C-alpha positions as CSV (number, residue, x, y, z in Angstrom):
1,M,-0.1,-0.1,0.0
2,G,1.4,3.4,-0.8
3,K,1.3,6.6,0.9
4,L,0.6,9.9,0.2
5,S,2.8,13.2,0.7
6,L,1.9,16.7,0.2
7,T,4.3,19.3,-0.6
8,Q,2.7,22.8,-0.2
9,F,4.0,26.2,-0.5
10,V,2.1,28.7,1.8
11,T,2.5,32.3,2.8
12,L,2.4,33.2,6.8
13,D,-1.3,33.8,6.2
14,G,-1.8,30.3,4.6
15,V,-2.3,31.7,0.9
16,Y,-1.0,28.7,-1.6
17,Q,-2.3,30.2,-5.0
18,A,0.2,31.1,-7.7
19,P,3.6,30.7,-6.0
20,G,5.6,30.3,-9.1
21,G,4.4,33.3,-11.3
22,P,2.4,36.5,-12.0
23,D,-0.2,34.5,-14.3
24,E,-0.1,31.1,-12.8
25,D,-3.4,31.6,-11.2
26,R,-5.1,35.0,-11.7
27,R,-8.8,33.5,-10.5
28,G,-10.6,35.9,-8.1
29,G,-8.4,38.9,-9.3
30,F,-5.2,37.6,-7.5
31,E,-2.7,40.2,-8.3
32,H,0.5,38.5,-6.0
33,G,1.4,35.6,-8.2
34,G,5.3,34.8,-8.0
35,W,5.5,35.5,-4.1
36,S,7.7,32.4,-3.5
37,V,10.4,33.3,-6.3
38,P,12.4,36.0,-4.4
39,Y,13.1,33.3,-1.7
40,G,14.8,30.3,-4.0
41,D,18.3,29.6,-2.4
42,D,20.3,26.7,-2.4
43,D,18.7,25.6,0.8
44,F,15.5,25.5,-0.8
45,G,16.6,23.6,-3.7
46,A,18.3,21.2,-1.7
47,F,15.1,20.2,0.0
48,M,13.1,20.1,-3.1
49,N,15.9,17.7,-4.6
50,E,15.6,15.6,-1.5
51,V,11.9,15.3,-1.8
52,F,12.2,14.1,-5.5
53,T,14.6,11.1,-4.5
54,R,11.5,9.4,-3.2
55,P,8.4,9.2,-5.2
56,A,7.0,6.1,-6.8
57,A,4.4,8.0,-8.8
58,F,2.7,11.4,-8.6
59,L,-0.5,12.6,-7.9
60,L,-1.8,16.2,-9.1
61,G,-5.1,18.3,-9.7
62,R,-5.8,19.3,-13.2
63,R,-4.9,23.0,-13.0
64,T,-1.3,22.2,-11.4
65,Y,-0.9,19.2,-14.0
66,E,-1.6,21.6,-16.7
67,I,0.9,24.0,-15.4
68,F,3.4,21.3,-14.9
69,S,2.9,19.5,-18.0
70,G,3.7,23.0,-19.9
71,Y,6.8,23.0,-18.7
72,W,8.4,19.8,-17.4
73,P,8.3,17.6,-20.7
74,K,10.5,20.3,-22.2
75,Q,13.3,19.9,-19.5
76,T,15.3,16.7,-20.6
77,D,18.7,16.9,-18.7
78,P,18.9,13.3,-17.1
79,D,20.7,15.0,-14.3
80,D,17.9,17.2,-12.8
81,P,16.5,15.2,-10.3
82,V,13.1,17.0,-10.7
83,A,12.6,16.8,-14.5
84,S,13.8,13.1,-14.5
85,K,11.4,11.8,-12.1
86,L,8.4,13.9,-13.3
87,N,8.6,12.8,-16.8
88,A,10.0,9.1,-16.0
89,L,7.1,8.0,-13.1
90,P,3.4,7.6,-13.5
91,K,1.2,10.5,-13.1
92,Y,-2.2,10.5,-11.9
93,V,-4.3,13.5,-12.4
94,V,-7.8,14.0,-10.6
95,S,-10.3,15.9,-13.2
96,T,-14.0,15.5,-14.3
97,T,-13.1,18.2,-17.0
98,L,-9.8,16.9,-18.5
99,D,-10.6,14.5,-21.8
100,S,-7.0,13.6,-22.6
101,A,-3.5,14.2,-21.1
102,D,-0.4,14.2,-23.6
103,W,2.2,14.1,-21.0
104,A,3.7,10.6,-21.1
105,G,2.9,8.3,-18.4
106,T,-0.4,10.2,-17.4
107,T,-3.6,8.7,-16.2
108,I,-7.0,10.4,-15.9
109,L,-8.8,9.9,-12.5
110,G,-12.6,10.7,-13.2
111,G,-15.0,10.6,-10.5
112,G,-14.7,11.2,-6.9
113,A,-11.2,12.2,-5.6
114,V,-11.5,10.6,-2.5
115,M,-12.7,7.2,-3.6
116,E,-10.1,7.2,-6.7
117,V,-7.0,7.9,-4.6
118,A,-7.9,5.7,-1.8
119,A,-8.1,2.9,-4.5
120,L,-4.8,4.3,-5.9
121,K,-3.0,4.1,-2.5
122,D,-4.1,0.5,-2.3
123,R,-2.5,-0.3,-5.5
124,V,0.4,1.5,-5.6
125,D,3.5,0.8,-3.6
126,G,5.6,3.4,-2.2
127,E,5.3,7.2,-2.0
128,I,3.0,9.0,-3.9
129,Q,3.8,12.9,-4.1
130,M,1.5,15.8,-4.4
131,H,2.8,19.0,-5.2
132,G,0.5,22.1,-4.9
133,S,-3.0,21.2,-6.1
134,G,-4.4,23.0,-3.1
135,K,-8.0,22.0,-3.8
136,L,-7.5,18.4,-4.4
137,A,-5.4,18.5,-1.5
138,Q,-8.0,20.1,0.8
139,S,-10.5,17.1,0.1
140,L,-8.0,14.7,0.7
141,M,-6.7,15.8,3.8
142,A,-10.7,16.0,5.1
143,A,-10.5,12.4,4.4
144,D,-7.6,11.5,6.3
145,L,-5.9,10.2,3.0
146,V,-2.6,12.7,3.1
147,D,-0.3,10.8,5.4
148,T,2.9,13.2,5.2
149,L,2.8,17.4,5.0
150,H,5.8,19.2,3.8
151,L,4.7,22.5,4.6
152,L,7.2,25.4,3.4
153,V,5.9,28.6,5.1
154,F,7.2,31.8,3.1
155,P,7.7,35.0,5.2
156,V,5.3,36.9,3.3
157,V,1.6,37.9,4.3
158,L,-0.4,38.7,1.2
159,G,-4.2,39.2,2.8
160,T,-6.0,37.7,-0.3
161,G,-5.8,34.5,-2.2
162,F,-6.9,30.7,-1.7
163,R,-5.9,29.6,1.6
164,L,-4.8,25.9,2.3
165,F,-6.8,25.5,5.7
166,A,-9.9,27.0,4.9
167,D,-13.1,27.8,7.3
168,A,-14.9,24.3,8.5
169,V,-11.4,22.2,7.9
170,Q,-11.5,18.8,9.6
171,P,-9.8,19.1,13.0
172,T,-6.5,17.1,12.5
173,A,-3.6,16.2,14.7
174,F,-0.1,15.6,13.1
175,R,3.4,14.8,14.4
176,T,6.4,16.7,13.8
177,T,9.2,14.8,12.2
178,G,11.6,17.4,10.8
179,S,12.2,20.9,10.6
180,R,14.5,23.5,8.9
181,T,15.0,27.1,8.0
182,T,16.5,28.3,4.8
183,S,19.0,31.0,4.6
184,T,15.9,33.4,3.0
185,G,13.7,32.7,6.0
186,V,11.5,29.8,4.5
187,S,10.4,27.5,7.2
188,I,10.2,23.9,6.1
189,A,8.4,21.3,8.5
190,T,7.4,18.0,7.8
191,Y,4.3,16.6,9.5
192,E,2.8,13.1,9.7
193,L,-0.6,12.3,10.3
194,A,-1.6,11.3,14.0
195,G,-5.4,11.2,13.8
196,R,-7.7,13.8,15.7
197,P,-6.6,16.5,18.0
198,E,-6.4,15.9,22.0
199,Y,-7.6,18.8,24.2
200,G,-7.1,19.8,27.7
201,T,-6.8,22.8,29.8
202,Y,-4.3,25.2,31.8
203,E,-6.6,25.9,34.5
């Protein structure tokens, strides 16, 4: 049985929308695209390279798939640890609107995301990696299907945009298994799913 990991970039106020460029995602009139770019450094790159040493497959939402498929197939350097894995390994995209997928090794998962991904975890051995795909991530976290969360928190507040942990989120406890801070101040923490929160009092 596979395990599902999520690597997600967020701002201090929890925004995940359009970290990589001005035109990546302008839904809702979002004007702050590309907010993660000034914080890229060797520490950030090293962490991402580590992440990409482990996958057996990738799981993506439709929007993230379209962004990735427009860029990564053109990166053909066999020594690029990110491109080599993304281009070679199986990719699964959850979508009810995507009719076809031209990126080699891609399978479209239609229907209910929770049922499809639960079945995918049952039949894939190893780590299934999800990158970005915030809306899909919310659905899967609500169903306790995300086993590992790599949360990269960038030291910027935007005030608008789609947030990862929105209202009515499922109360969930995690166990911290790793943390580091990059030279530009990005806080990177790894959490493992631990179940429901426990409560107490300081009285």
